[in-house]
PAMARSE-463046 format. One record per residue: residue number from 0; residue in three letters; x, y, z of N, C-alpha, C in turn. Coordinates in Angstrom, 3 decimals. Last residue first. Layout:
N
+------+------+----------+----------+----------+----------+----------+----------+----------+----------+----------+
| resi | resn |      npx |      npy |      npz |     capx |     capy |     capz |      cpx |      cpy |      cpz |
+------+------+----------+----------+----------+----------+----------+----------+----------+----------+----------+
|  NUM |  ala |        X |        Y |        Z |        X |        Y |        Z |        X |        Y |        Z |
...
+------+------+----------+----------+----------+----------+----------+----------+----------+----------+----------+
// end
This chain:
145
+------+------+----------+----------+----------+----------+----------+----------+----------+----------+----------+
| resi | resn |      npx |      npy |      npz |     capx |     capy |     capz |      cpx |      cpy |      cpz |
+------+------+----------+----------+----------+----------+----------+----------+----------+----------+----------+
|  144 |  met |   -7.126 |  -21.511 |   18.047 |   -7.216 |  -21.887 |   19.460 |   -8.500 |  -21.502 |   20.051 |
|  143 |  lys |   -7.087 |  -20.351 |   15.580 |   -7.686 |  -21.692 |   15.698 |   -7.873 |  -22.095 |   17.148 |
|  142 |  lys |   -5.693 |  -17.990 |   15.935 |   -7.131 |  -17.915 |   15.695 |   -7.809 |  -19.280 |   15.849 |
|  141 |  phe |   -3.083 |  -18.953 |   16.194 |   -3.709 |  -18.261 |   17.320 |   -5.230 |  -18.241 |   17.162 |
|  140 |  lys |   -2.606 |  -19.865 |   13.627 |   -2.597 |  -20.816 |   14.754 |   -3.331 |  -20.221 |   15.944 |
|  139 |  lys |   -2.662 |  -17.411 |   12.326 |   -3.662 |  -18.429 |   11.989 |   -3.742 |  -19.489 |   13.081 |
|  138 |  tyr |   -0.412 |  -16.235 |   13.496 |   -1.726 |  -15.617 |   13.676 |   -2.833 |  -16.625 |   13.379 |
|  137 |  asn |    1.667 |  -17.797 |   12.551 |    1.384 |  -17.777 |   13.991 |   -0.010 |  -17.208 |   14.272 |
|  136 |  lys |    1.439 |  -17.165 |    9.824 |    1.349 |  -18.553 |   10.259 |    0.989 |  -18.612 |   11.749 |
|  135 |  leu |    1.851 |  -14.401 |    9.887 |    0.569 |  -14.946 |    9.420 |    0.369 |  -16.385 |    9.882 |
|  134 |  phe |    4.535 |  -14.294 |   10.759 |    3.471 |  -13.731 |   11.588 |    2.117 |  -14.311 |   11.186 |
|  133 |  glu |    5.719 |  -15.434 |    8.508 |    5.848 |  -16.096 |    9.809 |    4.777 |  -15.593 |   10.777 |
|  132 |  asn |    5.125 |  -13.456 |    6.674 |    4.562 |  -14.794 |    6.487 |    4.644 |  -15.604 |    7.780 |
|  131 |  tyr |    6.705 |  -11.393 |    7.729 |    5.251 |  -11.242 |    7.702 |    4.573 |  -12.597 |    7.525 |
|  130 |  asp |    9.255 |  -12.366 |    7.290 |    8.795 |  -12.147 |    8.668 |    7.275 |  -12.046 |    8.721 |
|  129 |  glu |    9.150 |  -12.363 |    4.462 |    9.430 |  -13.601 |    5.204 |    8.947 |  -13.480 |    6.656 |
|  128 |  arg |    8.705 |   -9.658 |    3.805 |    7.706 |  -10.671 |    3.478 |    7.920 |  -11.954 |    4.287 |
|  127 |  arg |   10.632 |   -7.773 |    4.014 |    9.840 |   -8.042 |    5.221 |    8.844 |   -9.164 |    5.013 |
|  126 |  ile |   11.613 |   -7.390 |    1.515 |   12.460 |   -8.137 |    2.459 |   11.713 |   -8.471 |    3.744 |
|  125 |  asp |    9.393 |   -8.012 |   -1.184 |    9.779 |   -7.152 |   -0.056 |   10.574 |   -7.986 |    0.948 |
|  124 |  asp |    8.305 |   -9.382 |   -3.239 |    9.766 |   -9.389 |   -3.153 |   10.283 |   -8.487 |   -2.023 |
|  123 |  ser |    5.606 |   -8.929 |   -3.010 |    6.084 |  -10.299 |   -2.828 |    7.603 |  -10.372 |   -2.707 |
|  122 |  ala |    4.692 |   -6.043 |   -1.052 |    5.120 |   -6.687 |   -2.299 |    5.696 |   -8.075 |   -2.018 |
|  121 |  leu |    1.922 |   -5.212 |    0.767 |    3.293 |   -5.713 |    0.878 |    3.667 |   -6.491 |   -0.377 |
|  120 |  lys |   -0.759 |   -4.739 |    0.310 |    0.209 |   -3.657 |    0.078 |    1.645 |   -4.157 |    0.031 |
|  119 |  lys |   -1.998 |   -7.091 |    1.052 |   -2.117 |   -6.644 |   -0.337 |   -1.091 |   -5.565 |   -0.668 |
|  118 |  asp |   -1.416 |   -7.117 |    3.773 |   -0.893 |   -8.189 |    2.926 |   -0.946 |   -7.792 |    1.455 |
|  117 |  phe |   -2.923 |   -4.995 |    4.694 |   -1.458 |   -4.868 |    4.683 |   -0.825 |   -5.922 |    3.787 |
|  116 |  ala |   -5.463 |   -6.105 |    4.373 |   -5.118 |   -4.858 |    3.673 |   -3.606 |   -4.692 |    3.598 |
|  115 |  glu |   -5.306 |   -8.324 |    6.088 |   -5.501 |   -8.521 |    4.644 |   -5.113 |   -7.285 |    3.848 |
|  114 |  val |   -5.011 |   -6.984 |    8.547 |   -3.963 |   -7.905 |    8.082 |   -4.083 |   -8.125 |    6.567 |
|  113 |  lys |   -7.422 |   -5.570 |    8.734 |   -6.140 |   -4.841 |    8.711 |   -5.026 |   -5.714 |    8.144 |
|  112 |  val |   -9.240 |   -7.694 |    8.785 |   -9.328 |   -6.692 |    7.719 |   -8.001 |   -5.947 |    7.592 |
|  111 |  asp |   -8.441 |   -8.976 |   11.149 |   -8.357 |   -9.688 |    9.860 |   -8.383 |   -8.706 |    8.691 |
|  110 |  leu |   -9.128 |   -7.058 |   13.046 |   -7.710 |   -7.338 |   12.799 |   -7.523 |   -8.079 |   11.480 |
|  109 |  ile |  -11.892 |   -7.297 |   12.926 |  -11.261 |   -6.013 |   12.592 |   -9.793 |   -6.227 |   12.250 |
|  108 |  glu |  -12.124 |   -9.953 |   13.800 |  -12.628 |   -9.570 |   12.474 |  -11.990 |   -8.260 |   12.014 |
|  107 |  leu |  -11.086 |   -9.740 |   16.378 |  -10.379 |  -10.559 |   15.382 |  -10.852 |  -10.232 |   13.967 |
|  106 |  asp |  -13.045 |   -8.189 |   17.606 |  -11.693 |   -7.640 |   17.446 |  -10.896 |   -8.418 |   16.403 |
|  105 |  ala |  -15.148 |  -10.045 |   17.572 |  -15.280 |   -8.775 |   16.851 |  -13.910 |   -8.148 |   16.593 |
|  104 |  ala |  -14.039 |  -12.053 |   19.211 |  -14.426 |  -12.363 |   17.836 |  -14.546 |  -11.087 |   16.996 |
|  103 |  ile |  -13.753 |  -10.633 |   21.612 |  -12.565 |  -11.185 |   20.947 |  -12.882 |  -11.486 |   19.482 |
|  102 |  glu |  -16.408 |  -10.100 |   22.215 |  -15.468 |   -8.993 |   21.993 |  -14.238 |   -9.471 |   21.225 |
|  101 |  asp |  -17.353 |  -12.728 |   22.596 |  -17.929 |  -11.882 |   21.543 |  -16.995 |  -10.722 |   21.208 |
|  100 |  glu |  -15.778 |  -13.471 |   24.778 |  -15.683 |  -14.221 |   23.529 |  -16.232 |  -13.412 |   22.358 |
|   99 |  leu |  -16.695 |  -11.677 |   26.725 |  -15.313 |  -11.570 |   26.234 |  -15.133 |  -12.316 |   24.914 |
|   98 |  leu |  -19.276 |  -12.735 |   27.061 |  -19.106 |  -11.355 |   26.613 |  -17.698 |  -11.140 |   26.038 |
|   97 |  leu |  -18.642 |  -15.244 |   28.052 |  -19.341 |  -15.137 |   26.771 |  -19.198 |  -13.732 |   26.190 |
|   96 |  met |  -17.475 |  -14.497 |   30.492 |  -16.694 |  -15.253 |   29.504 |  -17.337 |  -15.139 |   28.119 |
|   95 |  lys |  -19.561 |  -13.332 |   31.817 |  -18.419 |  -12.487 |   31.440 |  -17.555 |  -13.185 |   30.391 |
|   94 |  glu |  -21.139 |  -15.630 |   32.183 |  -21.657 |  -14.486 |   31.437 |  -20.526 |  -13.580 |   30.949 |
|   93 |  glu |  -19.570 |  -17.307 |   33.815 |  -19.966 |  -17.735 |   32.475 |  -20.421 |  -16.552 |   31.605 |
|   92 |  asn |  -16.833 |  -16.567 |   35.669 |  -18.215 |  -16.180 |   35.456 |  -18.578 |  -16.456 |   33.995 |
|   91 |  thr |  -14.206 |  -16.967 |   35.635 |  -15.017 |  -18.123 |   36.027 |  -16.501 |  -17.844 |   35.830 |
|   90 |  lys |  -11.316 |  -16.022 |   33.796 |  -12.676 |  -15.750 |   34.249 |  -13.377 |  -17.061 |   34.624 |
|   89 |  leu |   -8.934 |  -16.673 |   32.622 |   -8.953 |  -16.521 |   34.072 |  -10.351 |  -16.300 |   34.647 |
|   88 |  met |   -9.421 |  -16.677 |   29.916 |   -8.995 |  -17.934 |   30.533 |   -9.084 |  -17.861 |   32.061 |
|   87 |  his |   -9.923 |  -14.000 |   29.474 |  -11.000 |  -14.969 |   29.313 |  -10.667 |  -16.276 |   30.012 |
|   86 |  thr |   -7.358 |  -12.990 |   29.737 |   -8.376 |  -12.611 |   30.718 |   -9.535 |  -13.601 |   30.675 |
|   85 |  leu |   -6.249 |  -14.083 |   27.425 |   -5.716 |  -14.473 |   28.736 |   -6.701 |  -14.129 |   29.850 |
|   84 |  val |   -7.790 |  -12.720 |   25.561 |   -7.838 |  -14.182 |   25.610 |   -7.333 |  -14.663 |   26.962 |
|   83 |  lys |   -6.977 |  -10.108 |   26.059 |   -8.373 |  -10.476 |   26.296 |   -8.532 |  -11.991 |   26.394 |
|   82 |  ser |   -4.332 |  -10.286 |   25.236 |   -4.607 |  -10.021 |   26.657 |   -6.063 |  -10.340 |   27.000 |
|   81 |  asn |   -4.774 |  -10.702 |   22.514 |   -4.106 |  -11.735 |   23.301 |   -4.364 |  -11.521 |   24.796 |
|   80 |  ile |   -5.814 |   -8.245 |   21.811 |   -6.657 |   -9.448 |   21.713 |   -6.071 |  -10.565 |   22.550 |
|   79 |  tyr |   -3.490 |   -6.699 |   22.245 |   -4.723 |   -6.415 |   22.986 |   -5.663 |   -7.623 |   22.979 |
|   78 |  ala |   -1.716 |   -7.773 |   20.382 |   -1.390 |   -7.844 |   21.809 |   -2.637 |   -7.618 |   22.665 |
|   77 |  phe |   -3.102 |   -7.079 |   18.038 |   -2.843 |   -8.485 |   18.354 |   -2.536 |   -8.653 |   19.848 |
|   76 |  asp |   -3.013 |   -4.305 |   18.187 |   -4.303 |   -4.995 |   18.219 |   -4.131 |   -6.463 |   18.592 |
|   75 |  asp |   -0.226 |   -3.915 |   17.973 |   -0.949 |   -3.477 |   19.176 |   -2.291 |   -4.190 |   19.305 |
|   74 |  ser |    0.216 |   -4.957 |   15.386 |    0.889 |   -5.536 |   16.551 |    0.164 |   -5.172 |   17.843 |
|   73 |  ile |   -1.315 |   -3.196 |   13.848 |   -1.613 |   -4.636 |   13.838 |   -1.016 |   -5.301 |   15.070 |
|   72 |  asp |    0.069 |   -0.817 |   14.442 |   -1.348 |   -0.945 |   14.772 |   -1.753 |   -2.421 |   14.827 |
|   71 |  ser |    2.589 |   -1.353 |   13.355 |    2.453 |   -1.094 |   14.786 |    1.009 |   -1.272 |   15.245 |
|   70 |  ile |    1.871 |   -1.537 |   10.678 |    2.476 |   -2.691 |   11.357 |    2.325 |   -2.541 |   12.865 |
|   69 |  glu |    0.964 |    1.091 |   10.281 |    0.051 |   -0.039 |   10.092 |    0.578 |   -1.284 |   10.802 |
|   68 |  glu |    3.332 |    2.524 |   10.729 |    2.182 |    2.742 |   11.611 |    1.183 |    1.595 |   11.490 |
|   67 |  ile |    4.825 |    1.579 |    8.588 |    5.287 |    1.303 |    9.944 |    4.146 |    1.497 |   10.940 |
|   66 |  glu |    3.301 |    2.641 |    6.499 |    3.447 |    1.191 |    6.632 |    3.886 |    0.820 |    8.044 |
|   65 |  lys |    3.686 |    5.357 |    6.982 |    2.337 |    4.802 |    7.065 |    2.390 |    3.284 |    7.226 |
|   64 |  ile |    6.404 |    5.501 |    6.465 |    5.942 |    5.768 |    7.830 |    4.522 |    5.242 |    8.010 |
|   63 |  lys |    6.420 |    4.911 |    3.692 |    7.099 |    4.046 |    4.650 |    6.599 |    4.256 |    6.072 |
|   62 |  asn |    4.773 |    7.011 |    2.466 |    4.549 |    5.571 |    2.331 |    5.149 |    4.752 |    3.475 |
|   61 |  arg |    5.360 |    9.686 |    3.244 |    4.028 |    9.292 |    2.766 |    3.800 |    7.797 |    2.861 |
|   60 |  ser |    8.012 |    9.768 |    4.084 |    6.972 |   10.264 |    4.970 |    5.578 |    9.834 |    4.530 |
|   59 |  leu |    9.343 |    8.623 |    1.872 |    9.441 |    8.041 |    3.205 |    8.286 |    8.483 |    4.089 |
|   58 |  asp |    8.622 |   10.410 |   -0.142 |    8.259 |    8.998 |   -0.255 |    8.300 |    8.333 |    1.111 |
|   57 |  asn |    9.805 |   12.732 |    0.846 |    8.353 |   12.672 |    0.692 |    7.869 |   11.232 |    0.584 |
|   56 |  asn |   12.494 |   11.951 |    0.691 |   11.903 |   12.285 |    1.981 |   10.381 |   12.212 |    1.920 |
|   55 |  ile |   12.751 |   11.692 |   -2.072 |   12.959 |   10.524 |   -1.210 |   12.317 |   10.762 |    0.156 |
|   54 |  ala |   12.288 |   14.358 |   -2.820 |   11.407 |   13.290 |   -3.314 |   11.528 |   12.037 |   -2.442 |
|   53 |  ile |   14.437 |   15.604 |   -1.573 |   13.072 |   15.971 |   -1.185 |   12.099 |   14.877 |   -1.626 |
|   52 |  met |   16.531 |   14.455 |   -2.998 |   16.422 |   14.205 |   -1.558 |   15.022 |   14.546 |   -1.051 |
|   51 |  arg |   16.039 |   15.544 |   -5.521 |   15.973 |   14.092 |   -5.330 |   15.816 |   13.750 |   -3.861 |
|   50 |  asn |   16.474 |   18.254 |   -4.923 |   15.150 |   17.812 |   -5.371 |   14.981 |   16.305 |   -5.210 |
|   49 |  leu |   19.205 |   18.150 |   -4.296 |   18.236 |   18.558 |   -3.276 |   16.830 |   18.117 |   -3.659 |
|   48 |  ile |   20.237 |   17.498 |   -6.802 |   20.419 |   16.576 |   -5.674 |   19.407 |   16.890 |   -4.574 |
|   47 |  ser |   19.556 |   19.813 |   -8.198 |   18.969 |   18.529 |   -8.608 |   19.115 |   17.494 |   -7.492 |
|   46 |  tyr |   21.107 |   21.683 |   -6.789 |   19.654 |   21.839 |   -6.847 |   18.987 |   20.516 |   -7.228 |
|   45 |  leu |   23.672 |   20.782 |   -7.344 |   23.184 |   20.748 |   -5.964 |   21.666 |   20.880 |   -5.914 |
|   44 |  ile |   23.701 |   21.331 |  -10.118 |   23.862 |   19.962 |   -9.627 |   23.337 |   19.845 |   -8.202 |
|   43 |  val |   23.436 |   24.126 |  -10.084 |   22.445 |   23.301 |  -10.774 |   22.503 |   21.859 |  -10.278 |
|   42 |  ile |   25.771 |   24.835 |   -8.698 |   24.462 |   25.183 |   -8.142 |   23.374 |   24.333 |   -8.787 |
|   41 |  ile |   27.690 |   23.941 |  -10.516 |   27.623 |   23.336 |   -9.181 |   26.268 |   23.621 |   -8.537 |
|   40 |  leu |   27.170 |   25.707 |  -12.631 |   26.986 |   24.264 |  -12.807 |   26.873 |   23.547 |  -11.466 |
|   39 |  phe |   27.884 |   28.135 |  -11.382 |   26.521 |   27.926 |  -11.857 |   26.226 |   26.437 |  -12.040 |
|   38 |  ala |   30.612 |   27.677 |  -10.964 |   29.729 |   27.884 |   -9.813 |   28.276 |   27.656 |  -10.213 |
|   37 |  leu |   31.452 |   27.555 |  -13.651 |   31.610 |   26.397 |  -12.779 |   30.698 |   26.508 |  -11.559 |
|   36 |  val |   30.909 |   30.188 |  -14.430 |   30.235 |   29.070 |  -15.101 |   30.304 |   27.816 |  -14.239 |
|   35 |  ile |   32.671 |   31.538 |  -12.678 |   31.231 |   31.813 |  -12.637 |   30.449 |   30.666 |  -13.278 |
|   34 |  ile |   35.149 |   30.538 |  -13.498 |   34.695 |   30.303 |  -12.121 |   33.183 |   30.530 |  -12.007 |
|   33 |  phe |   35.209 |   31.540 |  -16.117 |   35.269 |   30.097 |  -15.881 |   34.744 |   29.765 |  -14.485 |
|   32 |  ile |   35.255 |   34.275 |  -15.574 |   34.119 |   33.703 |  -16.302 |   34.061 |   32.191 |  -16.086 |
|   31 |  val |   37.753 |   34.361 |  -14.313 |   36.555 |   34.792 |  -13.593 |   35.307 |   34.214 |  -14.258 |
|   30 |  pro |   39.551 |   33.542 |  -16.319 |   39.331 |   32.683 |  -15.141 |   38.070 |   33.067 |  -14.344 |
|   29 |  thr |   38.992 |   35.799 |  -18.145 |   38.808 |   34.403 |  -18.529 |   38.642 |   33.495 |  -17.304 |
|   28 |  ile |   39.755 |   38.176 |  -16.835 |   38.342 |   37.912 |  -17.106 |   38.094 |   36.441 |  -17.423 |
|   27 |  ile |   42.571 |   38.073 |  -16.743 |   41.792 |   38.157 |  -15.505 |   40.344 |   37.731 |  -15.746 |
|   26 |  lys |   43.365 |   37.939 |  -19.362 |   43.899 |   36.953 |  -18.432 |   43.125 |   36.957 |  -17.110 |
|   25 |  arg |   42.104 |   40.213 |  -20.345 |   41.688 |   38.892 |  -20.817 |   42.149 |   37.806 |  -19.852 |
|   24 |  ser |   43.628 |   42.155 |  -19.036 |   42.198 |   42.054 |  -18.731 |   41.632 |   40.715 |  -19.208 |
|   23 |  ile |   46.093 |   41.673 |  -20.252 |   45.951 |   41.501 |  -18.803 |   44.472 |   41.335 |  -18.446 |
|   22 |  asn |   45.491 |   42.350 |  -22.900 |   45.952 |   41.001 |  -22.574 |   45.780 |   40.715 |  -21.082 |
|   21 |  lys |   44.843 |   45.053 |  -22.577 |   43.838 |   44.122 |  -23.078 |   44.215 |   42.688 |  -22.727 |
|   20 |  glu |   47.318 |   45.997 |  -21.691 |   46.162 |   46.123 |  -20.812 |   45.044 |   45.177 |  -21.242 |
|   19 |  lys |   48.836 |   45.500 |  -23.987 |   49.175 |   44.818 |  -22.742 |   48.000 |   44.858 |  -21.776 |
|   18 |  gln |   47.537 |   47.304 |  -25.715 |   47.530 |   45.876 |  -26.026 |   47.848 |   45.060 |  -24.772 |
|   17 |  lys |   48.170 |   49.704 |  -24.477 |   46.775 |   49.312 |  -24.602 |   46.650 |   47.819 |  -24.874 |
|   16 |  lys |   50.940 |   49.660 |  -24.804 |   50.376 |   49.687 |  -23.453 |   48.918 |   49.223 |  -23.479 |
|   15 |  lys |   51.106 |   49.738 |  -27.601 |   51.651 |   48.577 |  -26.891 |   51.075 |   48.495 |  -25.482 |
|   14 |  asp |   49.991 |   52.251 |  -28.035 |   49.319 |   51.077 |  -28.592 |   49.784 |   49.801 |  -27.888 |
|   13 |  asn |   51.927 |   53.812 |  -26.770 |   50.555 |   53.819 |  -26.245 |   49.770 |   52.601 |  -26.748 |
|   12 |  gln |   54.048 |   53.271 |  -28.481 |   54.155 |   52.894 |  -27.072 |   52.759 |   52.836 |  -26.425 |
|   11 |  lys |   53.062 |   54.388 |  -30.829 |   53.378 |   52.961 |  -30.781 |   53.447 |   52.471 |  -29.344 |
|   10 |  lys |   52.911 |   57.044 |  -29.985 |   51.699 |   56.364 |  -30.400 |   51.899 |   54.853 |  -30.369 |
|    9 |  glu |   55.570 |   57.608 |  -29.552 |   54.652 |   57.652 |  -28.411 |   53.354 |   56.909 |  -28.736 |
|    8 |  val |   56.437 |   57.412 |  -32.201 |   56.999 |   56.513 |  -31.191 |   56.058 |   56.447 |  -29.990 |
|    7 |  ala |   54.943 |   59.494 |  -33.329 |   54.781 |   58.134 |  -33.846 |   55.278 |   57.121 |  -32.828 |
|    6 |  ile |   55.953 |   61.630 |  -31.871 |   54.519 |   61.337 |  -31.807 |   54.269 |   59.904 |  -32.272 |
|    5 |  lys |   58.585 |   61.533 |  -32.676 |   58.262 |   61.385 |  -31.262 |   56.795 |   60.990 |  -31.106 |
|    4 |  arg |   58.226 |   62.032 |  -35.377 |   58.800 |   60.750 |  -34.952 |   58.472 |   60.483 |  -33.498 |
|    3 |  lys |   57.227 |   64.583 |  -35.264 |   56.402 |   63.540 |  -35.865 |   56.904 |   62.164 |  -35.449 |
|    2 |  asn |   59.375 |   65.889 |  -34.123 |   58.104 |   65.820 |  -33.390 |   57.201 |   64.713 |  -33.949 |
|    1 |  ile |   61.150 |   65.637 |  -36.146 |   61.465 |   64.974 |  -34.886 |   60.192 |   64.836 |  -34.059 |
|    0 |  met |   59.987 |   67.244 |  -38.011 |   60.104 |   65.841 |  -38.247 |   60.373 |   65.053 |  -36.975 |
+------+------+----------+----------+----------+----------+----------+----------+----------+----------+----------+
// end
């Protein structure tokens, strides 16, 4: 009987030890699972942010840089035509003056096409519209001269 009691007591102690081990493992596994889920959520959020940044970068490289290049091209062409006009003013040879006038007229036609194309692309509520309208006003004055 004593052996049976000892066995029963030992069995209860073993059950208590197993229960404590289960409780300890639950206490360890629960925060680990929470950390894993939290890390996964953070990765998903960072992935979505990265995708948005890629989309913004693509928009900048496709649209905005092209617009800046178009503005630069218009500005360069305008400066080039202006230098031809100044050269024309300094010429005394009638033949060279007529040749320059033809070149200037052809260059102005090309520039008109570029200006009109950019004008169509530029939205009416764009913050650059005011500066662009000022350029158009000066450009029209320049062409009348």
